[in-house]
C-alpha positions, 0 to 999 in steps of 0.5 A: 169169075172170082179167083180164090186162093187155095189154103192148101196151096198157101201152106205148101208154099210156106213149107217149101220156103222154110225148107229152102231156108233150112238148106241155106243155113250151115249145119253145126257139125260134131267136129266143131263142137269137139274143137270148141271143147278142146280149145276150152280145155287148152285154155284151162290147161294153160292157166293151170301151167302158168299157176304151176310156173308161178309157184315154182318161181316163188319157191326158187326165189325163196330158196335164193333169198334164204341162201343169200341170207346164209351167205351174208351171215357166214361172211359176217362171221368170217369178218368178225373172226378175221378181226379177232385174229388180227387183234390177237396177232397184234396183242400176242405177237411177242408171246414166243419171244417173251417165253424164250426171254424167261430163261434169261431172266431165270439166269439173272435171278439165279446169279443175283441170289448167290451170296458171297459170290466172287467177281469171277463168278459174276463174270461167268454168270453174265457170260452165260446169260449173254450166250442165252440171250444171243441164242434167243436173238438168233432164233428170232432173226435179231442180228447185231449191227457192229460195223467197226472198220466198215464203210459208213451206211446211213441206213444202218448207222448213225454218226455221232461225230467225225474224227481224224483217222488213218482210215479211209474217209467216211469209215466207221472208226468206233462203235459207241453202241451196237445196233440191231435189226429184225430180219431186214428192218433196222430196229436200232441203228448203230451209234458210231464215230466216222473218219473225216476227210483229211485236210488238203 
């Protein structure tokens, strides 16, 4: 007797096998689909944030560069103004002093303009002019060095010769030409004669 397989039985077996395979596969849930979408959205948001940060950094860099250029230009302007001020200070340092001397010059010209002036008039005019000049010197701290009878000081005096004298050795006997100093700086030392030591 020949065995024959029922076609219906074969189809039933294949259907059962397909059902078993379907059971073994992991189903894709809605949560996984949503999670994948969120990850994609986060990636796009991160790229968007990086783009904004880059633009902000470029904007700040441009601002800093502009501020640096302005500071550099201002520094250059300050340097040029300082150079101009120093140059003007050197050029016009004696402007006030010169202005004060004009009155002395006016007095001298007025004295010379007098016709038939006596010696006494000339003397009085010279004394007046000297007082004016002394006033100008005092105003600008120009002091006279007149060391007659003082100890010789090589920082203030210049010895022209030594002479015998009853004064102590190394004492200024006579001032041949007065000296002058501006504040504490000697602008001309006094030319003097100095007493020498007595022979033993």
